[in-house]
C-alpha positions as a Markdown table, in Angstrom:
| # | Residue | x | y | z |
|---|---|---|---|---|
| 1 | Unk | 21.8 | -13.6 | 23.1 |
| 2 | Unk | 23.1 | -11.7 | 20.1 |
| 3 | Unk | 23.7 | -7.9 | 20.0 |
| 4 | Unk | 23.2 | -6.0 | 16.7 |
| 5 | Unk | 22.9 | -2.4 | 15.6 |
| 6 | Unk | 19.8 | -3.3 | 13.6 |
| 7 | Unk | 17.5 | -6.3 | 13.4 |
| 8 | Unk | 15.4 | -6.6 | 10.2 |
| 9 | Unk | 12.3 | -8.7 | 10.2 |
| 10 | Unk | 11.7 | -10.3 | 6.8 |
| 11 | Unk | 14.2 | -11.1 | 4.0 |
| 12 | Unk | 12.1 | -10.1 | 1.0 |
| 13 | Unk | 13.3 | -7.5 | -1.4 |
| 14 | Unk | 12.6 | -4.7 | 1.1 |
| 15 | Unk | 14.4 | -6.4 | 4.0 |
| 16 | Unk | 17.4 | -7.3 | 1.9 |
| 17 | Unk | 17.7 | -3.8 | 0.4 |
| 18 | Unk | 17.4 | -2.4 | 3.9 |
| 19 | Unk | 20.2 | -4.7 | 5.1 |
| 20 | Unk | 22.4 | -3.8 | 2.2 |
| 21 | Unk | 22.0 | -0.1 | 2.5 |
| 22 | Unk | 22.3 | 0.1 | 6.3 |
| 23 | Unk | 25.3 | -2.2 | 6.4 |
| 24 | Unk | 27.1 | 0.1 | 3.9 |
| 25 | Unk | 26.5 | 2.8 | 6.4 |
| 26 | Unk | 28.5 | 0.8 | 8.9 |
| 27 | Unk | 25.8 | -1.0 | 10.8 |
| 28 | Unk | 25.9 | -4.6 | 12.1 |
| 29 | Unk | 22.7 | -6.1 | 10.8 |
| 30 | Unk | 20.7 | -9.3 | 11.5 |
| 31 | Unk | 18.0 | -10.3 | 9.1 |
| 32 | Unk | 15.4 | -12.8 | 10.4 |
| 33 | Unk | 13.2 | -14.7 | 7.8 |
| 34 | Unk | 10.5 | -17.1 | 8.9 |
| 35 | Unk | 10.5 | -19.0 | 5.5 |
| 36 | Unk | 13.3 | -21.4 | 4.3 |
| 37 | Unk | 14.4 | -19.1 | 1.5 |
| 38 | Unk | 15.1 | -15.4 | 1.0 |
| 39 | Unk | 13.9 | -13.0 | -1.6 |
| 40 | Unk | 10.1 | -13.1 | -1.1 |
| 41 | Unk | 8.4 | -12.3 | -4.4 |
| 42 | Unk | 11.9 | -11.3 | -5.9 |
| 43 | Unk | 12.9 | -14.8 | -6.7 |
| 44 | Unk | 13.1 | -17.6 | -9.3 |
| 45 | Unk | 13.1 | -21.4 | -9.1 |
| 46 | Unk | 13.2 | -24.4 | -11.4 |
| 47 | Unk | 10.1 | -26.5 | -12.5 |
| 48 | Unk | 10.8 | -29.4 | -14.9 |
| 49 | Unk | 13.7 | -27.6 | -16.6 |
| 50 | Unk | 11.9 | -24.2 | -16.8 |
| 51 | Unk | 13.0 | -21.3 | -14.5 |
| 52 | Unk | 9.9 | -19.5 | -13.3 |
| 53 | Unk | 9.7 | -16.2 | -11.4 |
| 54 | Unk | 7.5 | -15.5 | -8.4 |
| 55 | Unk | 4.9 | -13.9 | -10.6 |
| 56 | Unk | 5.6 | -11.9 | -13.8 |
| 57 | Unk | 7.6 | -8.8 | -13.2 |
| 58 | Unk | 8.4 | -5.6 | -15.1 |
| 59 | Unk | 11.1 | -3.5 | -13.4 |
| 60 | Unk | 10.0 | 0.1 | -13.7 |
| 61 | Unk | 11.7 | 3.6 | -13.4 |
| 62 | Unk | 15.1 | 2.2 | -14.3 |
| 63 | Unk | 16.3 | 5.4 | -16.0 |
| 64 | Unk | 15.8 | 7.8 | -13.0 |
| 65 | Unk | 14.0 | 6.0 | -10.3 |
| 66 | Unk | 14.8 | 4.7 | -6.8 |
| 67 | Unk | 16.3 | 1.3 | -7.8 |
| 68 | Unk | 18.9 | 2.9 | -10.0 |
| 69 | Unk | 19.9 | 5.2 | -7.2 |
| 70 | Unk | 20.2 | 2.3 | -4.8 |
| 71 | Unk | 22.2 | 0.2 | -7.3 |
| 72 | Unk | 24.6 | 3.1 | -8.1 |
| 73 | Unk | 25.2 | 3.9 | -4.4 |
| 74 | Unk | 25.2 | 0.5 | -2.7 |
| 75 | Unk | 25.4 | -2.5 | -5.1 |
| 76 | Unk | 28.8 | -4.2 | -5.7 |
| 77 | Unk | 27.3 | -6.0 | -8.7 |
| 78 | Unk | 24.6 | -5.1 | -11.2 |
| 79 | Unk | 22.2 | -7.3 | -13.1 |
| 80 | Unk | 21.8 | -6.7 | -16.9 |
| 81 | Unk | 18.4 | -5.4 | -17.8 |
| 82 | Unk | 16.9 | -6.2 | -21.2 |
| 83 | Unk | 14.6 | -3.6 | -22.8 |
| 84 | Unk | 11.1 | -4.5 | -21.7 |
| 85 | Unk | 9.5 | -4.1 | -25.1 |
| 86 | Unk | 5.8 | -3.3 | -25.5 |
| 87 | Unk | 2.4 | -3.8 | -23.9 |
| 88 | Unk | -0.1 | -5.5 | -26.1 |
| 89 | Unk | -3.9 | -6.3 | -25.9 |
| 90 | Unk | -5.3 | -9.5 | -27.1 |
| 91 | Unk | -8.9 | -10.1 | -28.1 |
| 92 | Unk | -10.6 | -12.7 | -30.3 |
| 93 | Unk | -10.0 | -10.5 | -33.4 |
| 94 | Unk | -7.0 | -8.3 | -32.5 |
| 95 | Unk | -3.5 | -8.3 | -31.1 |
| 96 | Unk | -2.3 | -4.7 | -30.9 |
| 97 | Unk | -0.2 | -2.4 | -28.8 |
| 98 | Unk | -1.9 | -1.0 | -25.7 |
| 99 | Unk | -2.3 | 2.8 | -26.3 |
| 100 | Unk | -0.2 | 5.0 | -24.1 |
| 101 | Unk | -0.7 | 8.4 | -25.8 |
| 102 | Unk | -3.5 | 10.1 | -27.7 |
| 103 | Unk | -2.2 | 9.1 | -31.2 |
| 104 | Unk | -2.2 | 5.4 | -30.2 |
| 105 | Unk | -5.7 | 5.7 | -28.7 |
| 106 | Unk | -6.9 | 7.1 | -32.0 |
| 107 | Unk | -6.0 | 3.8 | -33.8 |
| 108 | Unk | -6.8 | 1.3 | -31.0 |
| 109 | Unk | -9.3 | -0.7 | -33.0 |
| 110 | Unk | -10.5 | -3.1 | -30.3 |
| 111 | Unk | -12.5 | -0.2 | -28.8 |
| 112 | Unk | -15.3 | 1.7 | -30.6 |
| 113 | Unk | -14.1 | 4.9 | -32.2 |
| 114 | Unk | -16.5 | 7.0 | -30.1 |
| 115 | Unk | -15.2 | 5.5 | -26.9 |
| 116 | Unk | -11.6 | 6.2 | -27.9 |
| 117 | Unk | -12.4 | 9.9 | -28.3 |
| 118 | Unk | -14.2 | 10.1 | -25.0 |
| 119 | Unk | -11.4 | 8.4 | -23.2 |
| 120 | Unk | -8.8 | 10.7 | -24.8 |
| 121 | Unk | -10.9 | 13.7 | -23.6 |
| 122 | Unk | -11.2 | 12.3 | -20.1 |
| 123 | Unk | -7.4 | 11.5 | -20.0 |
| 124 | Unk | -6.6 | 15.1 | -21.1 |
| 125 | Unk | -8.9 | 16.5 | -18.4 |
| 126 | Unk | -7.4 | 14.4 | -15.6 |
| 127 | Unk | -3.8 | 15.0 | -16.7 |
| 128 | Unk | -4.5 | 18.8 | -16.8 |
| 129 | Unk | -5.9 | 18.6 | -13.3 |
| 130 | Unk | -2.9 | 16.7 | -12.1 |
| 131 | Unk | -0.5 | 19.2 | -13.7 |
| 132 | Unk | -2.2 | 22.0 | -11.9 |
| 133 | Unk | -1.8 | 20.2 | -8.5 |
| 134 | Unk | -5.2 | 18.7 | -8.0 |
| 135 | Unk | -5.1 | 15.6 | -5.7 |
| 136 | Unk | -6.4 | 12.7 | -7.7 |
| 137 | Unk | -5.6 | 10.0 | -5.2 |
| 138 | Unk | -9.1 | 9.8 | -3.9 |
| 139 | Unk | -11.0 | 10.1 | -7.2 |
| 140 | Unk | -11.9 | 6.7 | -8.7 |
| 141 | Unk | -11.2 | 5.8 | -12.3 |
| 142 | Unk | -14.8 | 4.9 | -12.8 |
| 143 | Unk | -16.0 | 8.3 | -11.6 |
| 144 | Unk | -13.6 | 10.0 | -14.0 |
| 145 | Unk | -15.0 | 8.2 | -17.1 |
| 146 | Unk | -18.0 | 9.1 | -19.2 |
| 147 | Unk | -21.0 | 7.0 | -18.4 |
| 148 | Unk | -22.0 | 6.0 | -21.9 |
| 149 | Unk | -19.1 | 3.8 | -22.8 |
| 150 | Unk | -19.4 | 0.2 | -24.3 |
| 151 | Unk | -18.9 | -2.9 | -22.2 |
| 152 | Unk | -15.6 | -3.7 | -24.0 |
| 153 | Unk | -14.3 | -0.2 | -23.0 |
| 154 | Unk | -15.3 | -0.6 | -19.4 |
| 155 | Unk | -13.7 | -4.1 | -19.3 |
| 156 | Unk | -10.5 | -2.7 | -20.8 |
| 157 | Unk | -10.2 | 0.1 | -18.2 |
| 158 | Unk | -11.2 | -2.3 | -15.4 |
| 159 | Unk | -8.5 | -4.7 | -16.4 |
| 160 | Unk | -5.8 | -2.0 | -16.5 |
| 161 | Unk | -7.0 | -0.9 | -13.0 |
| 162 | Unk | -6.7 | -4.5 | -11.7 |
| 163 | Unk | -3.2 | -4.9 | -12.9 |
| 164 | Unk | -2.1 | -1.5 | -11.5 |
| 165 | Unk | -3.7 | -1.7 | -8.1 |
| 166 | Unk | -5.1 | -5.2 | -7.6 |
| 167 | Unk | -8.6 | -3.7 | -7.5 |
| 168 | Unk | -11.4 | -2.6 | -9.8 |
| 169 | Unk | -11.7 | 0.8 | -11.5 |
| 170 | Unk | -14.2 | 1.8 | -8.8 |
| 171 | Unk | -11.5 | 1.3 | -6.1 |
| 172 | Unk | -8.5 | 2.5 | -8.2 |
| 173 | Unk | -7.5 | 6.1 | -8.2 |
| 174 | Unk | -7.0 | 8.3 | -11.3 |
| 175 | Unk | -3.5 | 9.1 | -9.9 |
| 176 | Unk | -2.6 | 5.4 | -10.0 |
| 177 | Unk | -3.6 | 5.2 | -13.6 |
| 178 | Unk | -1.6 | 8.3 | -14.6 |
| 179 | Unk | 1.6 | 7.2 | -12.8 |
| 180 | Unk | 1.2 | 3.5 | -13.8 |
| 181 | Unk | 0.9 | 4.5 | -17.4 |
| 182 | Unk | 3.9 | 6.9 | -17.2 |
| 183 | Unk | 1.9 | 10.1 | -17.9 |
| 184 | Unk | 3.1 | 11.3 | -14.5 |
| 185 | Unk | 6.6 | 10.1 | -13.6 |
| 186 | Unk | 8.5 | 10.1 | -10.3 |
| 187 | Unk | 12.2 | 10.8 | -10.3 |
| 188 | Unk | 15.0 | 10.3 | -7.8 |
| 189 | Unk | 18.2 | 12.1 | -8.7 |
| 190 | Unk | 21.5 | 11.7 | -6.9 |
| 191 | Unk | 21.1 | 15.3 | -5.6 |
| 192 | Unk | 17.7 | 14.4 | -4.1 |
| 193 | Unk | 19.0 | 11.2 | -2.7 |
| 194 | Unk | 21.9 | 13.0 | -1.0 |
| 195 | Unk | 19.6 | 15.6 | 0.4 |
| 196 | Unk | 17.6 | 12.8 | 2.1 |
| 197 | Unk | 20.4 | 10.5 | 3.2 |
| 198 | Unk | 23.4 | 12.8 | 3.3 |
| 199 | Unk | 26.6 | 12.4 | 1.4 |
| 200 | Unk | 27.5 | 8.8 | 0.8 |
| 201 | Unk | 30.5 | 7.3 | -0.9 |
| 202 | Unk | 29.4 | 5.3 | -3.9 |
| 203 | Unk | 30.2 | 1.7 | -4.3 |
| 204 | Unk | 32.1 | 0.9 | -7.5 |
| 205 | Unk | 29.9 | -1.6 | -9.4 |
| 206 | Unk | 30.3 | -4.1 | -12.2 |
| 207 | Unk | 27.8 | -6.1 | -14.1 |
| 208 | Unk | 27.6 | -9.7 | -13.0 |
| 209 | Unk | 27.0 | -10.8 | -16.6 |
| 210 | Unk | 28.9 | -8.1 | -18.5 |
| 211 | Unk | 31.7 | -10.4 | -19.6 |
| 212 | Unk | 29.4 | -13.1 | -21.1 |
| 213 | Unk | 26.7 | -11.0 | -22.8 |
| 214 | Unk | 27.7 | -9.0 | -25.9 |
| 215 | Unk | 26.9 | -5.4 | -25.3 |
| 216 | Unk | 24.7 | -5.0 | -28.4 |
| 217 | Unk | 22.2 | -7.3 | -26.6 |
| 218 | Unk | 21.5 | -4.8 | -23.9 |
| 219 | Unk | 22.9 | -1.5 | -25.0 |
| 220 | Unk | 19.5 | 0.1 | -25.8 |
| 221 | Unk | 18.2 | 0.0 | -22.2 |
| 222 | Unk | 21.6 | 0.4 | -20.5 |
| 223 | Unk | 22.1 | 3.6 | -22.5 |
| 224 | Unk | 18.8 | 5.0 | -21.3 |
| 225 | Unk | 19.6 | 4.0 | -17.7 |
| 226 | Unk | 22.9 | 5.8 | -17.7 |
| 227 | Unk | 21.9 | 8.9 | -19.6 |
| 228 | Unk | 20.0 | 12.1 | -18.8 |
| 229 | Unk | 16.5 | 11.8 | -20.1 |
| 230 | Unk | 14.8 | 14.6 | -21.9 |
| 231 | Unk | 12.2 | 16.1 | -19.5 |
| 232 | Unk | 8.7 | 16.5 | -20.9 |
| 233 | Unk | 5.9 | 18.1 | -19.0 |
| 234 | Unk | 3.0 | 15.7 | -18.1 |
| 235 | Unk | 0.8 | 17.4 | -20.7 |
| 236 | Unk | 3.6 | 17.0 | -23.3 |
| 237 | Unk | 3.4 | 13.3 | -22.8 |
| 238 | Unk | -0.1 | 13.2 | -24.2 |
| 239 | Unk | 1.6 | 12.9 | -27.6 |
| 240 | Unk | 4.9 | 11.3 | -26.7 |
| 241 | Unk | 4.2 | 9.0 | -23.8 |
| 242 | Unk | 5.3 | 5.3 | -23.8 |
| 243 | Unk | 4.0 | 3.1 | -21.0 |
| 244 | Unk | 7.1 | 0.9 | -21.0 |
| 245 | Unk | 9.5 | 3.8 | -20.8 |
| 246 | Unk | 12.6 | 2.9 | -18.8 |
| 247 | Unk | 11.3 | -0.5 | -18.0 |
| 248 | Unk | 13.3 | -3.7 | -18.2 |
| 249 | Unk | 13.6 | -7.4 | -17.3 |
| 250 | Unk | 16.7 | -8.8 | -15.7 |
| 251 | Unk | 18.6 | -11.2 | -17.9 |
| 252 | Unk | 18.9 | -14.7 | -16.3 |
| 253 | Unk | 15.5 | -14.0 | -14.6 |
| 254 | Unk | 14.3 | -12.2 | -11.5 |
| 255 | Unk | 16.8 | -14.2 | -9.4 |
| 256 | Unk | 19.6 | -12.2 | -11.1 |
| 257 | Unk | 18.4 | -9.1 | -9.3 |
| 258 | Unk | 18.1 | -11.0 | -6.0 |
| 259 | Unk | 21.7 | -12.4 | -6.5 |
| 260 | Unk | 23.0 | -8.9 | -7.2 |
| 261 | Unk | 21.7 | -7.8 | -3.8 |
| 262 | Unk | 23.0 | -10.9 | -2.0 |
| 263 | Unk | 26.4 | -10.7 | -3.6 |
| 264 | Unk | 26.7 | -7.1 | -2.6 |
| 265 | Unk | 26.0 | -7.7 | 1.1 |
| 266 | Unk | 29.1 | -7.2 | 3.3 |
| 267 | Unk | 30.1 | -9.6 | 6.1 |
| 268 | Unk | 28.5 | -7.3 | 8.7 |
| 269 | Unk | 25.1 | -8.7 | 7.5 |
| 270 | Unk | 23.9 | -12.0 | 9.0 |
| 271 | Unk | 20.8 | -13.8 | 7.6 |
| 272 | Unk | 18.8 | -16.5 | 9.4 |
| 273 | Unk | 16.1 | -18.4 | 7.7 |
| 274 | Unk | 13.3 | -20.5 | 9.3 |
| 275 | Unk | 13.6 | -18.0 | 12.1 |
| 276 | Unk | 10.2 | -16.4 | 12.9 |
| 277 | Unk | 10.1 | -13.4 | 15.2 |
| 278 | Unk | 7.5 | -14.0 | 17.9 |
| 279 | Unk | 8.0 | -10.9 | 20.0 |
| 280 | Unk | 9.4 | -7.4 | 19.9 |
| 281 | Unk | 10.7 | -6.1 | 23.2 |
| 282 | Unk | 10.1 | -2.5 | 24.3 |
| 283 | Unk | 11.4 | -0.7 | 27.4 |
| 284 | Unk | 10.4 | 2.9 | 28.4 |
| 285 | Unk | 8.8 | 3.4 | 25.0 |
| 286 | Unk | 11.9 | 2.4 | 23.0 |
| 287 | Unk | 12.6 | -0.9 | 21.1 |
| 288 | Unk | 15.3 | -3.1 | 22.7 |
| 289 | Unk | 15.3 | -6.3 | 20.6 |
| 290 | Unk | 13.3 | -9.3 | 19.4 |
| 291 | Unk | 12.6 | -12.9 | 20.3 |
| 292 | Unk | 12.9 | -15.6 | 17.6 |
| 293 | Unk | 14.9 | -18.8 | 18.0 |
| 294 | Unk | 16.7 | -16.8 | 20.7 |
| 295 | Unk | 16.7 | -13.3 | 22.0 |
| 296 | Unk | 18.5 | -10.6 | 20.0 |
| 297 | Unk | 19.1 | -7.1 | 21.3 |
| 298 | Unk | 19.3 | -4.1 | 18.9 |
| 299 | Unk | 19.2 | -0.4 | 18.9 |
| 300 | Unk | 16.8 | -0.4 | 15.9 |
| 301 | Unk | 14.2 | -2.9 | 14.7 |
| 302 | Unk | 12.8 | -2.7 | 11.1 |
| 303 | Unk | 9.7 | -4.7 | 10.2 |
| 304 | Unk | 9.4 | -5.4 | 6.5 |
| 305 | Unk | 6.7 | -8.1 | 6.6 |
| 306 | Unk | 3.0 | -7.4 | 6.5 |
| 307 | Unk | 2.4 | -4.3 | 8.7 |
| 308 | Unk | -0.9 | -5.8 | 9.9 |
| 309 | Unk | 1.1 | -8.6 | 11.6 |
| 310 | Unk | 3.0 | -6.1 | 13.8 |
| 311 | Unk | 0.4 | -5.9 | 16.7 |
| 312 | Unk | 0.8 | -9.7 | 17.2 |
| 313 | Unk | 4.5 | -9.2 | 18.1 |
| 314 | Unk | 4.2 | -6.2 | 20.4 |
| 315 | Unk | 1.8 | -5.2 | 23.2 |
| 316 | Unk | 2.6 | -1.5 | 23.4 |
| 317 | Unk | 0.7 | -0.2 | 20.4 |
| 318 | Unk | -2.2 | 2.2 | 20.7 |
| 319 | Unk | -5.5 | 0.9 | 19.5 |
| 320 | Unk | -5.9 | 3.8 | 17.0 |
| 321 | Unk | -2.6 | 2.8 | 15.4 |
| 322 | Unk | -3.7 | -0.9 | 15.2 |
| 323 | Unk | -6.9 | 0.2 | 13.5 |
| 324 | Unk | -4.8 | 2.2 | 11.0 |
| 325 | Unk | -2.7 | -0.9 | 10.2 |
| 326 | Unk | -5.9 | -3.0 | 9.8 |
| 327 | Unk | -7.1 | -0.5 | 7.2 |
| 328 | Unk | -4.3 | -1.7 | 4.8 |
| 329 | Unk | -5.9 | -3.6 | 1.9 |
| 330 | Unk | -4.3 | -6.6 | 0.2 |
| 331 | Unk | -5.2 | -8.4 | -3.0 |
| 332 | Unk | -4.3 | -11.9 | -4.1 |
| 333 | Unk | -2.9 | -12.9 | -7.5 |
| 334 | Unk | -2.8 | -16.2 | -9.3 |
| 335 | Unk | 0.0 | -16.9 | -11.8 |
| 336 | Unk | -0.1 | -19.8 | -14.2 |
| 337 | Unk | 3.3 | -20.7 | -15.6 |
| 338 | Unk | 3.0 | -22.7 | -18.8 |
| 339 | Unk | 6.0 | -24.3 | -20.5 |
| 340 | Unk | 5.4 | -24.9 | -24.2 |
| 341 | Unk | 7.2 | -27.6 | -26.3 |
| 342 | Unk | 8.0 | -25.0 | -28.9 |
| 343 | Unk | 8.1 | -21.2 | -29.4 |
| 344 | Unk | 4.5 | -20.3 | -30.3 |
| 345 | Unk | 3.7 | -17.7 | -32.9 |
| 346 | Unk | 1.1 | -16.2 | -30.6 |
| 347 | Unk | 3.8 | -15.3 | -28.0 |
| 348 | Unk | 6.6 | -14.4 | -30.4 |
| 349 | Unk | 7.1 | -10.9 | -29.2 |
| 350 | Unk | 9.1 | -8.9 | -26.6 |
| 351 | Unk | 6.9 | -7.4 | -23.8 |
| 352 | Unk | 3.7 | -8.5 | -22.3 |
| 353 | Unk | 0.0 | -8.7 | -23.1 |
| 354 | Unk | -3.4 | -8.3 | -21.5 |
| 355 | Unk | -6.6 | -10.2 | -22.1 |
| 356 | Unk | -9.3 | -7.8 | -20.9 |
| 357 | Unk | -12.4 | -9.9 | -21.7 |
| 358 | Unk | -14.0 | -12.1 | -19.0 |
| 359 | Unk | -11.4 | -13.1 | -16.3 |
| 360 | Unk | -8.6 | -10.7 | -17.5 |
| 361 | Unk | -5.0 | -11.7 | -17.4 |
| 362 | Unk | -1.5 | -10.1 | -17.8 |
| 363 | Unk | 1.0 | -12.4 | -19.5 |
| 364 | Unk | 4.7 | -12.3 | -20.1 |
| 365 | Unk | 6.7 | -14.7 | -22.3 |
| 366 | Unk | 9.9 | -14.3 | -20.2 |
| 367 | Unk | 12.0 | -16.8 | -22.2 |
| 368 | Unk | 11.8 | -14.4 | -25.1 |
| 369 | Unk | 14.1 | -12.1 | -23.0 |
| 370 | Unk | 16.5 | -15.0 | -22.2 |
| 371 | Unk | 16.2 | -18.3 | -23.9 |
| 372 | Unk | 18.0 | -20.1 | -21.1 |
| 373 | Unk | 14.9 | -19.8 | -18.9 |
| 374 | Unk | 13.4 | -22.6 | -20.9 |
| 375 | Unk | 14.9 | -25.8 | -22.4 |
| 376 | Unk | 16.3 | -25.4 | -25.9 |
| 377 | Unk | 13.6 | -24.6 | -28.5 |
| 378 | Unk | 10.9 | -24.3 | -25.9 |
| 379 | Unk | 9.0 | -21.3 | -24.4 |
| 380 | Unk | 7.9 | -20.1 | -20.9 |
| 381 | Unk | 5.0 | -17.8 | -20.4 |
| 382 | Unk | 3.5 | -16.5 | -17.1 |
| 383 | Unk | -0.2 | -15.6 | -16.9 |
| 384 | Unk | -1.2 | -13.4 | -13.9 |
| 385 | Unk | -4.9 | -13.1 | -12.7 |
| 386 | Unk | -6.4 | -11.0 | -10.0 |
| 387 | Unk | -8.2 | -13.5 | -7.7 |
| 388 | Unk | -11.9 | -13.4 | -6.7 |
| 389 | Unk | -11.8 | -13.3 | -2.9 |
| 390 | Unk | -15.1 | -15.0 | -2.7 |
| 391 | Unk | -14.2 | -18.0 | -4.8 |
| 392 | Unk | -12.2 | -21.1 | -3.9 |
| 393 | Unk | -8.6 | -21.4 | -5.1 |
| 394 | Unk | -9.4 | -24.5 | -7.1 |
| 395 | Unk | -12.2 | -22.7 | -8.9 |
| 396 | Unk | -10.0 | -19.8 | -9.7 |
| 397 | Unk | -7.3 | -22.0 | -11.1 |
| 398 | Unk | -9.7 | -24.0 | -13.2 |
| 399 | Unk | -11.2 | -20.7 | -14.6 |
| 400 | Unk | -7.8 | -19.3 | -15.3 |
| 401 | Unk | -6.7 | -22.3 | -17.5 |
| 402 | Unk | -10.0 | -22.1 | -19.3 |
| 403 | Unk | -9.4 | -18.4 | -20.0 |
| 404 | Unk | -5.9 | -18.9 | -21.4 |
| 405 | Unk | -7.0 | -21.7 | -23.7 |
| 406 | Unk | -10.0 | -19.6 | -24.8 |
| 407 | Unk | -7.8 | -16.6 | -25.6 |
| 408 | Unk | -5.1 | -18.7 | -27.3 |
| 409 | Unk | -6.7 | -22.0 | -28.5 |
| 410 | Unk | -3.5 | -23.2 | -30.0 |
| 411 | Unk | -1.6 | -23.2 | -26.7 |
| 412 | Unk | -3.3 | -26.1 | -25.0 |
| 413 | Unk | -1.8 | -28.6 | -27.5 |
| 414 | Unk | 1.7 | -27.6 | -26.7 |
| 415 | Unk | 1.8 | -27.5 | -22.9 |
| 416 | Unk | 4.5 | -29.7 | -21.4 |
| 417 | Unk | 4.8 | -27.9 | -18.0 |
| 418 | Unk | 2.2 | -26.2 | -15.9 |
| 419 | Unk | 2.7 | -24.6 | -12.5 |
| 420 | Unk | 0.4 | -22.4 | -10.3 |
| 421 | Unk | 1.4 | -19.7 | -7.8 |
| 422 | Unk | -0.9 | -17.9 | -5.4 |
| 423 | Unk | 0.7 | -14.8 | -4.0 |
| 424 | Unk | 0.1 | -11.3 | -2.6 |
| 425 | Unk | 2.1 | -9.6 | -5.4 |
| 426 | Unk | 2.8 | -6.5 | -3.3 |
| 427 | Unk | 1.5 | -5.7 | 0.1 |
| 428 | Unk | -0.8 | -2.7 | 0.4 |
| 429 | Unk | -3.1 | -2.3 | -2.7 |
| 430 | Unk | -3.2 | 1.2 | -4.0 |
| 431 | Unk | -6.9 | 1.8 | -3.5 |
| 432 | Unk | -8.9 | 4.9 | -2.8 |
| 433 | Unk | -9.8 | 3.8 | 0.7 |
| 434 | Unk | -6.9 | 1.6 | 1.6 |
| 435 | Unk | -4.3 | 2.7 | 4.2 |
| 436 | Unk | -0.5 | 2.7 | 4.0 |
| 437 | Unk | 1.7 | 2.3 | 7.1 |
| 438 | Unk | 3.9 | 5.1 | 8.2 |
| 439 | Unk | 7.6 | 4.2 | 8.4 |
| 440 | Unk | 7.8 | 5.5 | 12.0 |
| 441 | Unk | 5.8 | 3.6 | 14.5 |
| 442 | Unk | 4.6 | 4.9 | 17.9 |
| 443 | Unk | 7.6 | 3.0 | 19.5 |
| 444 | Unk | 10.9 | 4.8 | 19.3 |
| 445 | Unk | 13.4 | 3.2 | 16.9 |
| 446 | Unk | 10.8 | 0.6 | 15.6 |
| 447 | Unk | 10.2 | 1.2 | 11.9 |
| 448 | Unk | 8.2 | -0.4 | 9.1 |
| 449 | Unk | 9.6 | -0.6 | 5.6 |
| 450 | Unk | 8.5 | -2.1 | 2.3 |
| 451 | Unk | 5.5 | -2.0 | 0.0 |
| 452 | Unk | 3.0 | -1.5 | 2.9 |
| 453 | Unk | 4.5 | 2.0 | 3.3 |
| 454 | Unk | 4.7 | 3.5 | -0.2 |
| 455 | Unk | 2.2 | 3.8 | -3.0 |
| 456 | Unk | 4.6 | 4.7 | -5.8 |
| 457 | Unk | 5.1 | 2.4 | -8.7 |
| 458 | Unk | 5.0 | -1.4 | -8.3 |
| 459 | Unk | 6.9 | -4.3 | -6.9 |
| 460 | Unk | 10.7 | -4.0 | -6.6 |
| 461 | Unk | 10.6 | -0.3 | -7.6 |
| 462 | Unk | 8.0 | 0.4 | -4.9 |
| 463 | Unk | 10.2 | -1.4 | -2.3 |
| 464 | Unk | 13.1 | 0.8 | -3.4 |
| 465 | Unk | 11.1 | 3.9 | -2.9 |
| 466 | Unk | 10.3 | 2.8 | 0.6 |
| 467 | Unk | 14.0 | 2.1 | 1.4 |
| 468 | Unk | 15.0 | 5.6 | 0.4 |
| 469 | Unk | 12.3 | 7.0 | 2.6 |
| 470 | Unk | 13.5 | 4.8 | 5.4 |
| 471 | Unk | 17.1 | 5.9 | 5.1 |
| 472 | Unk | 15.9 | 9.6 | 5.2 |
| 473 | Unk | 13.9 | 9.0 | 8.4 |
| 474 | Unk | 16.7 | 7.1 | 10.0 |
| 475 | Unk | 19.0 | 10.0 | 9.1 |
| 476 | Unk | 16.6 | 12.4 | 10.7 |
| 477 | Unk | 16.4 | 10.3 | 13.9 |
| 478 | Unk | 20.2 | 10.0 | 14.1 |
| 479 | Unk | 20.1 | 6.3 | 13.5 |
| 480 | Unk | 21.9 | 6.2 | 10.1 |
| 481 | Unk | 25.4 | 7.6 | 10.3 |
């Protein structure tokens, strides 16, 4: 039997960030992971000489968001982030930047001119409502649109909705579109962080790769990360907004971010893989530990896996709370990774693209950020699809390949590696009717953290938001310092 201050269930990004931050507050932490590897969806691995990520990733809110705050306060090492680039839209006739302000909408030729005007008017209206404090989290994107748009326009909006929430425009909220498109931006300043967590001695940090990458290769984004941004009102962004503002991709791949977390963990953190938690123990309404390969006692237990799995580990949960957890909505994603035998002209850009026709995808040529992710002279591109829950996996994979080779006919002749991933890219989908778990549970000192608990942003950034909220609640409960 082992005794720890805190046991963390799950070694994905949320679990590891929780372990890092809490250990830097002096806690003895045990992380239990049922799989054979750590990192969850924040990971990379090799396939036939190509380094694929666990799904395409854009790391958001790097200039003034939660990940920056956690890196500055807790990391011993930092990854280097390359400037994300631009979002593009591909059709049979066009390859153009996705519009992120009214000026760009005016010249977005793939959509009819009338539709562009109507969308601009609808966007202005919704952004005005948001600025004046109206709650747009329960209004669907579909309901906010004019009802006389072309099929191409509806397909475009529906595709954007799928990539921001995992669901259709009838299930995605206007608020999600505004935040996901950077018209409404969340900030986490050092002052806000200290008001939540309390004063904390910052960890001196250094870039893992600083000594081997010339500064001019990453100066643009790094300067934005470590500078004070000019603050525009939401309405002001109608003319100035850029959807990829303060976004980046970690040089050496997503695994570089995972390694930065792992290298920063102090010796007070112990990680056990292939170690599934079967039971959470409670006595007199308070958590006392867990059972996995053996029994571990702890003052605090933090569950960072799927919140809907919590009732299977513990008997003392009220039925109303279980029903609330069961209301969390998930969506599956299919990623095709294609390794090409040369750098294709069709993917010779920095950023990502969407294909919004039938069977929409979001694609990133990640070897354009770092050529070492593919063999010399070759290229690696990831194509992400929202999966149809009613179709078989094999059917979805077959349809996905057909879509890619329809969108980019030249690509099929140059494929030398292909690899498929089926994942839940982030836990709770941000839908109108979907629930999110509260960080506090009905059991004292049992908490939930991760992307089931926070709706802001996506992926790693969303996990970081959750961890900052967790730290604040632990502080309020006298379980942090």
